[in-house]
C-alpha positions as CSV (number, residue, x, y, z in Angstrom):
1,X,11.9,19.1,0.3
2,X,11.3,22.8,-1.8
3,X,14.3,22.8,-3.6
4,X,13.6,19.1,-4.5
5,X,10.4,19.6,-5.4
6,X,11.6,22.3,-7.6
7,X,14.0,20.3,-9.2
8,X,11.4,17.5,-10.1
9,X,8.9,19.6,-11.6
10,X,11.6,21.2,-13.9
11,X,13.0,18.0,-14.9
12,X,9.2,16.6,-15.2
13,X,8.4,19.1,-17.7
14,X,11.8,18.7,-19.2
15,X,11.1,15.2,-19.9
16,X,7.3,16.0,-20.8
17,X,8.6,18.2,-24.1
18,X,10.8,15.5,-25.0
19,X,8.0,13.2,-25.1
20,X,5.5,15.7,-26.7
21,X,3.7,16.2,-23.6
22,X,2.0,19.8,-23.5
23,X,3.5,21.5,-20.2
24,X,0.5,24.0,-20.7
25,X,-1.0,21.1,-18.5
26,X,0.4,22.6,-15.9
27,X,-1.6,25.5,-15.7
28,X,-4.5,23.2,-14.8
29,X,-4.4,23.6,-11.5
30,X,-7.6,22.7,-9.5
31,X,-9.6,24.6,-7.8
32,X,-10.3,24.8,-4.2
33,X,-13.8,24.2,-4.2
34,X,-13.5,21.5,-7.0
35,X,-14.5,18.3,-5.8
36,X,-12.2,15.3,-6.4
37,X,-13.6,12.2,-7.6
38,X,-11.8,9.0,-6.8
39,X,-12.3,5.2,-7.2
40,X,-10.3,2.0,-6.6
41,X,-8.7,0.0,-8.4
42,X,-8.6,-3.4,-6.7
43,X,-10.3,-4.5,-3.3
44,X,-8.0,-5.5,-1.2
45,X,-7.2,-6.3,2.6
46,X,-4.9,-2.9,1.6
47,X,-7.3,-0.7,0.7
48,X,-10.0,-1.6,3.0
49,X,-7.6,-1.5,6.3
50,X,-5.0,1.3,4.9
51,X,-6.7,3.6,2.5
52,X,-10.5,4.2,3.5
53,X,-9.6,4.9,7.1
54,X,-7.5,8.5,6.2
55,X,-9.8,8.9,3.3
56,X,-13.1,8.8,5.7
57,X,-11.0,11.3,7.8
58,X,-9.9,13.8,5.7
59,X,-12.4,13.7,2.5
60,X,-14.6,16.2,4.0
61,X,-12.1,18.9,4.9
62,X,-9.9,18.2,1.5
63,X,-13.5,18.2,-0.7
64,X,-13.0,14.3,-2.2
65,X,-15.4,11.8,-3.0
66,X,-15.8,8.2,-3.7
67,X,-17.3,7.9,-6.7
68,X,-16.3,4.0,-8.4
69,X,-14.9,0.7,-8.2
70,X,-13.2,-1.8,-10.3
71,X,-12.3,-5.4,-10.1
72,X,-12.1,-8.5,-11.9
73,X,-13.9,-10.5,-9.2
74,X,-17.5,-10.6,-8.9
75,X,-17.0,-11.3,-4.9
76,X,-14.8,-8.4,-4.6
77,X,-17.1,-6.0,-6.5
78,X,-20.0,-6.8,-4.1
79,X,-18.0,-6.8,-1.0
80,X,-16.6,-3.6,-1.8
81,X,-19.6,-1.2,-2.6
82,X,-21.2,-2.5,0.3
83,X,-18.2,-1.6,2.5
84,X,-17.0,1.8,0.5
85,X,-21.2,2.5,0.7
86,X,-21.6,2.1,4.4
87,X,-18.4,3.7,5.4
88,X,-18.5,6.8,3.1
89,X,-22.0,7.1,3.0
90,X,-21.8,7.2,-0.6
91,X,-23.2,5.1,-3.6
92,X,-20.1,4.4,-5.7
93,X,-20.7,3.1,-9.8
94,X,-19.2,-0.7,-9.6
95,X,-17.1,-1.5,-12.9
96,X,-15.6,-5.1,-13.9
97,X,-12.3,-3.8,-15.5
98,X,-10.3,-0.5,-15.7
99,X,-11.3,0.2,-19.6
100,X,-14.9,0.5,-18.5
101,X,-13.7,2.5,-15.8
102,X,-11.8,4.9,-17.5
103,X,-14.4,5.0,-20.3
104,X,-16.5,6.0,-18.1
105,X,-14.5,9.8,-17.6
106,X,-16.1,10.1,-13.9
107,X,-12.8,9.7,-11.8
108,X,-10.0,12.1,-11.3
109,X,-7.5,10.2,-9.3
110,X,-7.2,6.4,-8.4
111,X,-5.9,4.3,-5.2
112,X,-4.3,1.2,-7.0
113,X,-3.7,-1.7,-4.4
114,X,-3.8,-4.8,-6.7
115,X,-1.4,-7.6,-7.1
116,X,2.2,-6.8,-7.2
117,X,3.4,-7.3,-10.5
118,X,0.0,-5.2,-11.8
119,X,0.8,-2.1,-10.0
120,X,2.6,-0.3,-12.8
121,X,0.5,-1.5,-15.7
122,X,-2.3,-0.1,-13.4
123,X,-0.5,2.9,-13.0
124,X,0.2,3.5,-16.7
125,X,-3.6,3.0,-17.5
126,X,-4.6,5.5,-14.9
127,X,-2.4,8.4,-15.6
128,X,-3.1,7.8,-19.6
129,X,-6.5,7.9,-18.4
130,X,-5.6,11.3,-17.0
131,X,-5.6,10.5,-13.3
132,X,-3.8,10.8,-10.4
133,X,-3.0,7.7,-8.9
134,X,-1.5,6.6,-5.1
135,X,0.3,3.4,-6.0
136,X,1.0,0.7,-3.6
137,X,4.6,-0.8,-3.5
138,X,6.3,-2.3,-5.1
139,X,5.9,-0.3,-8.1
140,X,7.3,-2.9,-10.7
141,X,8.9,-6.6,-10.0
142,X,10.7,-6.6,-13.9
143,X,12.5,-3.7,-15.4
144,X,10.7,-3.6,-18.3
145,X,7.3,-2.4,-16.2
146,X,9.6,-0.1,-14.4
147,X,10.7,2.1,-17.2
148,X,7.4,1.7,-18.7
149,X,5.8,3.4,-15.6
150,X,8.3,5.7,-15.3
151,X,8.1,7.1,-19.1
152,X,4.5,7.5,-18.8
153,X,4.1,8.9,-15.6
154,X,6.4,11.8,-16.4
155,X,5.0,12.0,-20.1
156,X,1.4,12.5,-18.1
157,X,2.2,15.2,-15.5
158,X,0.2,13.5,-13.0
159,X,0.8,13.4,-9.1
160,X,1.6,9.6,-8.2
161,X,2.6,8.7,-4.7
162,X,3.9,5.3,-3.8
163,X,3.0,3.6,-0.8
164,X,6.2,4.2,1.0
165,X,4.4,5.5,4.4
166,X,7.9,5.9,5.7
167,X,8.8,8.8,3.9
168,X,5.2,10.5,5.6
169,X,7.4,9.7,9.4
170,X,8.4,12.4,11.6
171,X,11.0,10.1,13.0
172,X,12.2,9.3,9.5
173,X,12.1,13.4,8.4
174,X,14.5,14.0,11.8
175,X,16.8,10.5,10.3
176,X,16.7,12.6,6.9
177,X,17.8,15.7,8.5
178,X,20.4,14.7,10.6
179,X,22.1,12.6,7.9
180,X,22.0,15.1,4.9
181,X,22.9,17.9,7.6
182,X,26.4,15.8,7.8
183,X,25.9,15.5,11.7
184,X,26.2,11.8,11.0
185,X,29.0,11.3,9.2
186,X,29.2,9.1,6.1
187,X,26.8,5.9,6.4
188,X,29.2,2.9,7.0
189,X,26.7,0.4,7.3
190,X,23.0,-0.3,7.4
191,X,21.2,-3.4,8.8
192,X,17.8,-3.9,7.8
193,X,15.4,-6.8,9.5
194,X,11.7,-8.2,9.0
195,X,11.1,-10.8,11.2
196,X,7.3,-12.7,11.4
197,X,6.4,-16.4,12.2
198,X,2.9,-16.3,10.4
199,X,2.3,-19.4,8.8
200,X,-1.0,-17.4,7.3
201,X,0.9,-14.9,6.3
202,X,-0.2,-14.2,2.7
203,X,-2.1,-17.6,2.8
204,X,-6.1,-17.4,1.9
205,X,-7.1,-21.1,2.3
206,X,-10.9,-20.6,2.3
207,X,-11.0,-17.9,-0.1
208,X,-8.6,-20.1,-2.5
209,X,-11.2,-23.1,-1.9
210,X,-14.0,-21.2,-3.3
211,X,-12.5,-19.2,-6.1
212,X,-14.4,-20.3,-9.6
213,X,-12.7,-19.1,-12.9
214,X,-16.1,-18.1,-14.2
215,X,-15.9,-15.7,-11.2
216,X,-13.0,-14.0,-11.9
217,X,-11.2,-12.6,-15.5
218,X,-8.0,-14.6,-15.4
219,X,-6.5,-13.5,-19.2
220,X,-7.0,-9.8,-17.5
221,X,-5.6,-10.7,-14.0
222,X,-2.3,-12.2,-15.9
223,X,-1.7,-9.0,-18.3
224,X,2.0,-9.0,-19.4
225,X,2.5,-12.5,-17.5
226,X,3.0,-16.1,-19.6
227,X,-0.4,-17.4,-19.6
228,X,-0.9,-20.3,-17.6
229,X,-3.9,-22.6,-16.9
230,X,-6.5,-21.1,-13.8
231,X,-5.0,-21.3,-10.5
232,X,-6.8,-20.1,-7.6
233,X,-3.9,-19.7,-5.4
234,X,-1.8,-17.9,-7.8
235,X,-5.0,-14.8,-8.2
236,X,-5.4,-14.9,-3.9
237,X,-1.5,-16.0,-3.2
238,X,0.2,-14.3,-5.4
239,X,2.9,-13.1,-3.3
240,X,3.8,-16.7,-2.4
241,X,4.8,-17.2,-6.6
242,X,7.2,-15.5,-8.9
243,X,6.8,-14.2,-11.5
244,X,3.9,-12.3,-9.7
245,X,5.5,-11.5,-7.1
246,X,8.8,-11.7,-5.4
247,X,7.5,-11.7,-2.3
248,X,9.8,-10.7,0.7
249,X,11.6,-8.2,-1.2
250,X,9.0,-6.4,-2.9
251,X,6.5,-6.5,0.2
252,X,8.8,-5.5,3.2
253,X,12.0,-4.8,1.7
254,X,11.1,-2.4,-0.9
255,X,9.8,-0.8,1.9
256,X,13.0,-0.6,4.2
257,X,15.6,-0.2,1.0
258,X,13.4,3.3,0.1
259,X,14.8,4.9,3.1
260,X,18.3,4.0,2.6
261,X,17.8,5.4,-0.8
262,X,16.2,8.8,0.4
263,X,18.8,9.3,3.3
264,X,22.0,8.8,1.0
265,X,20.7,10.4,-2.1
266,X,21.8,6.7,-4.1
267,X,19.5,5.8,-6.8
268,X,20.3,2.0,-6.4
269,X,22.7,-0.6,-5.4
270,X,26.1,-0.8,-7.4
271,X,25.8,-4.7,-6.5
272,X,24.1,-7.2,-5.0
273,X,23.9,-10.8,-3.8
274,X,21.4,-13.0,-2.0
275,X,20.9,-16.8,-0.6
276,X,17.9,-18.1,0.7
277,X,15.2,-20.5,0.4
278,X,11.9,-22.0,1.7
279,X,13.0,-23.7,4.9
280,X,9.8,-23.8,7.0
281,X,6.2,-23.5,5.2
282,X,6.7,-26.1,2.5
283,X,2.7,-25.5,1.2
284,X,4.1,-25.3,-2.8
285,X,5.3,-21.5,-2.7
286,X,7.8,-20.7,-5.3
287,X,9.0,-17.5,-3.3
288,X,11.6,-17.8,-0.5
289,X,10.0,-18.0,3.3
290,X,14.0,-17.1,4.2
291,X,16.0,-14.5,3.1
292,X,19.3,-12.6,3.7
293,X,20.6,-9.9,0.7
294,X,23.5,-8.2,1.3
295,X,24.1,-4.7,-1.1
296,X,27.0,-2.5,-1.9
297,X,26.1,1.3,-2.4
298,X,28.3,4.1,-3.7
299,X,29.0,6.1,-6.3
300,X,29.4,4.2,-9.6
301,X,32.9,5.5,-10.3
302,X,34.6,5.5,-7.2
303,X,34.6,1.4,-6.3
304,X,36.8,2.4,-2.5
305,X,34.3,4.7,-0.9
306,X,30.3,3.7,-0.2
307,X,28.6,1.1,2.5
308,X,27.0,-2.2,2.9
309,X,23.1,-3.1,3.6
310,X,22.5,-6.2,4.7
311,X,18.7,-7.4,5.0
312,X,17.4,-10.5,6.7
313,X,13.8,-11.3,6.5
314,X,12.4,-14.8,7.9
315,X,8.8,-16.4,8.2
316,X,9.7,-18.9,10.9
317,X,10.4,-17.2,13.8
318,X,9.6,-13.7,14.5
319,X,13.0,-12.9,17.0
320,X,13.8,-9.0,16.2
321,X,11.1,-7.7,14.6
322,X,11.6,-5.1,11.9
323,X,14.7,-3.0,12.5
324,X,16.4,-0.3,10.6
325,X,20.0,0.6,11.9
326,X,22.0,3.3,10.7
327,X,25.6,3.6,11.1
328,X,28.5,5.6,11.2
329,X,32.0,6.2,12.6
330,X,30.4,7.9,15.3
331,X,27.6,5.8,16.3
332,X,24.4,4.7,15.1
333,X,20.3,5.8,14.1
334,X,18.2,2.9,15.4
335,X,14.8,3.6,13.9
336,X,13.6,0.9,15.9
337,X,14.1,2.9,19.1
338,X,14.0,6.2,17.5
339,X,16.9,7.1,19.0
340,X,20.5,8.6,18.2
341,X,23.3,7.2,20.1
342,X,27.3,7.3,20.3
343,X,26.7,3.2,20.4
344,X,29.7,2.0,18.2
345,X,31.4,5.2,17.8
346,X,34.8,5.8,18.2
347,X,36.0,6.0,22.0
348,X,38.9,8.4,23.4
349,X,41.2,5.0,23.7
350,X,40.7,3.7,20.6
351,X,41.0,7.1,18.8
352,X,44.5,8.0,20.6
353,X,46.0,5.1,19.8
354,X,46.3,5.9,16.3
355,X,46.7,9.3,16.8
356,X,42.8,10.4,15.9
357,X,40.2,12.3,18.3
358,X,37.3,10.2,19.7
359,X,34.4,10.5,17.7
360,X,30.7,10.1,19.3
361,X,27.4,11.1,18.1
362,X,25.3,13.2,20.9
363,X,22.4,11.0,22.3
364,X,19.0,12.4,20.5
365,X,15.3,10.9,20.9
366,X,13.3,10.9,17.2
367,X,9.9,12.0,17.5
368,X,7.5,9.3,15.7
369,X,5.8,5.6,15.9
370,X,7.7,2.5,15.5
371,X,6.3,0.3,12.3
372,X,4.7,-3.1,13.3
373,X,6.2,-6.3,11.0
374,X,3.2,-8.0,12.2
375,X,0.8,-5.6,11.7
376,X,-1.3,-4.6,8.3
377,X,0.2,-0.9,8.9
378,X,-2.9,0.3,7.9
379,X,-4.0,2.1,11.3
380,X,-0.6,3.9,11.8
381,X,0.1,7.7,11.7
382,X,2.8,7.2,8.9
383,X,-0.1,5.9,6.4
384,X,-2.7,8.4,7.7
385,X,0.1,11.5,6.6
386,X,1.1,9.9,3.8
387,X,-2.6,9.6,2.0
388,X,-2.9,13.4,3.7
389,X,0.2,14.6,1.7
390,X,-1.1,12.9,-1.5
391,X,-4.1,14.1,-1.4
392,X,-2.7,17.7,-0.4
393,X,-0.9,17.2,-4.2
394,X,-3.5,16.3,-5.9
395,X,-4.8,19.3,-4.5
396,X,-1.7,21.8,-5.3
397,X,0.0,20.1,-7.7
398,X,3.1,19.6,-5.4
399,X,5.8,16.8,-5.4
400,X,4.6,14.1,-3.1
401,X,6.8,12.9,-0.7
402,X,6.9,9.3,-2.7
403,X,7.6,10.5,-6.3
404,X,7.5,7.9,-9.4
405,X,11.5,8.2,-8.7
406,X,11.3,6.9,-5.2
407,X,9.4,3.7,-6.8
408,X,11.5,3.6,-9.8
409,X,14.7,3.4,-7.9
410,X,13.5,0.7,-4.7
411,X,11.9,-1.3,-7.7
412,X,15.6,-2.0,-9.2
413,X,16.8,-3.0,-5.6
414,X,13.8,-5.2,-5.5
415,X,14.4,-6.3,-8.9
416,X,18.3,-6.7,-8.4
417,X,17.4,-8.8,-5.0
418,X,15.0,-11.1,-6.8
419,X,17.7,-11.9,-9.4
420,X,20.4,-12.6,-7.3
421,X,18.4,-14.8,-5.7
422,X,17.2,-16.7,-8.1
423,X,19.6,-17.0,-10.1
424,X,22.5,-17.4,-7.3
425,X,25.0,-14.8,-9.1
426,X,26.1,-11.4,-8.5
427,X,23.8,-8.7,-9.7
428,X,24.9,-5.0,-11.1
429,X,22.8,-2.7,-12.5
430,X,23.5,-1.1,-16.0
431,X,23.1,2.4,-16.3
432,X,23.1,3.4,-19.9
433,X,20.7,0.3,-20.5
434,X,18.8,0.8,-16.9
435,X,18.5,-3.3,-16.9
436,X,19.8,-5.3,-14.1
437,X,22.5,-7.6,-14.9
438,X,22.9,-11.0,-13.6
439,X,26.2,-12.9,-15.0
440,X,26.5,-9.7,-17.6
441,X,23.0,-10.6,-19.1
442,X,19.5,-9.0,-18.5
443,X,17.5,-10.7,-15.3
444,X,14.5,-12.5,-17.0
445,X,11.9,-14.5,-15.8
């Protein structure tokens, strides 16, 4: 980890030099007695349930305070202020938008939990205003936004933690160590699953019925998406509609595919195919309620080596829940049960018949907690540890567990998956142009 962080900082400094950023800002390390002023950008369920509890528990120890809230919906501004003030015993200042927030020069860091398609742009705004960020995933839903946010963050030298909280889990650290030590052997297959039976997931019917265009800044909400007439569903239930969210890939798959990149050291798939549809919940949504994505991973210059990743997800039946299963020739790592075992490994009889030796992994229990698909994943130790890590990195300026590169990589996989589903084509990635290609052409919404 230390070596990785040193390399990252060195690369960031060089990137800063290339873009004209002064490396002198690295000398501006916040003192232990300096209070970090934090704002909420977008008062969401995620912020309320997942960000506030760890922040509340750690704010005094780390000398952080919540001072502001920015939201373009008047109701959320009122509710957010009331909630934050009650939880933290503070009196936060409320702003109608991010321009007003950053013009106030009153914050050092922000939590960003806005709509999926806004994360990248809101992160760019924040780092250009001199703020560190905790940015929820997915980082970006288009490569244009993905490239822009990577460039902006690297030029700024700011601390950005992507909300991929598995990177702060004890069991995931243990799995990473076992794989990278060579004891696991080459990964030959990964099976990922995320199933729920929740007709109300990502739906807000009561709020939709009461939201009026005069309550929000609709033009500001759309940012760089096409200008369309006001639609309360696309504001409140955006995860059901492209191009405001890819739905399943951006919300769920991005968590799990991130561990593939982390464990394997690979930055993105070589190719992706996908199939699925709206089979159960025909409520006007445009994002799939059932999806299967198959990835090919491996060195770009070696098509004979690598491994396959299969991701499946459905809204219509919860059997299987969440699964993350890593296979090698000697067995498997099951991050559902947190066990390493010889399941499926090469046994003596089969090995001997081919003049080989048996290859069986030892049985090891990984410490850590399982992530539930049905939960808001807000009260788990992973999120607590992840926010704690971010707060510590804001203080010591070290690289966080999920840096901007991690978000950039999971976004490539997310965008490739969405492109494969929407075009029906095999999708690849162009290293030179950093473009997702469907049928040899850049994927555009």
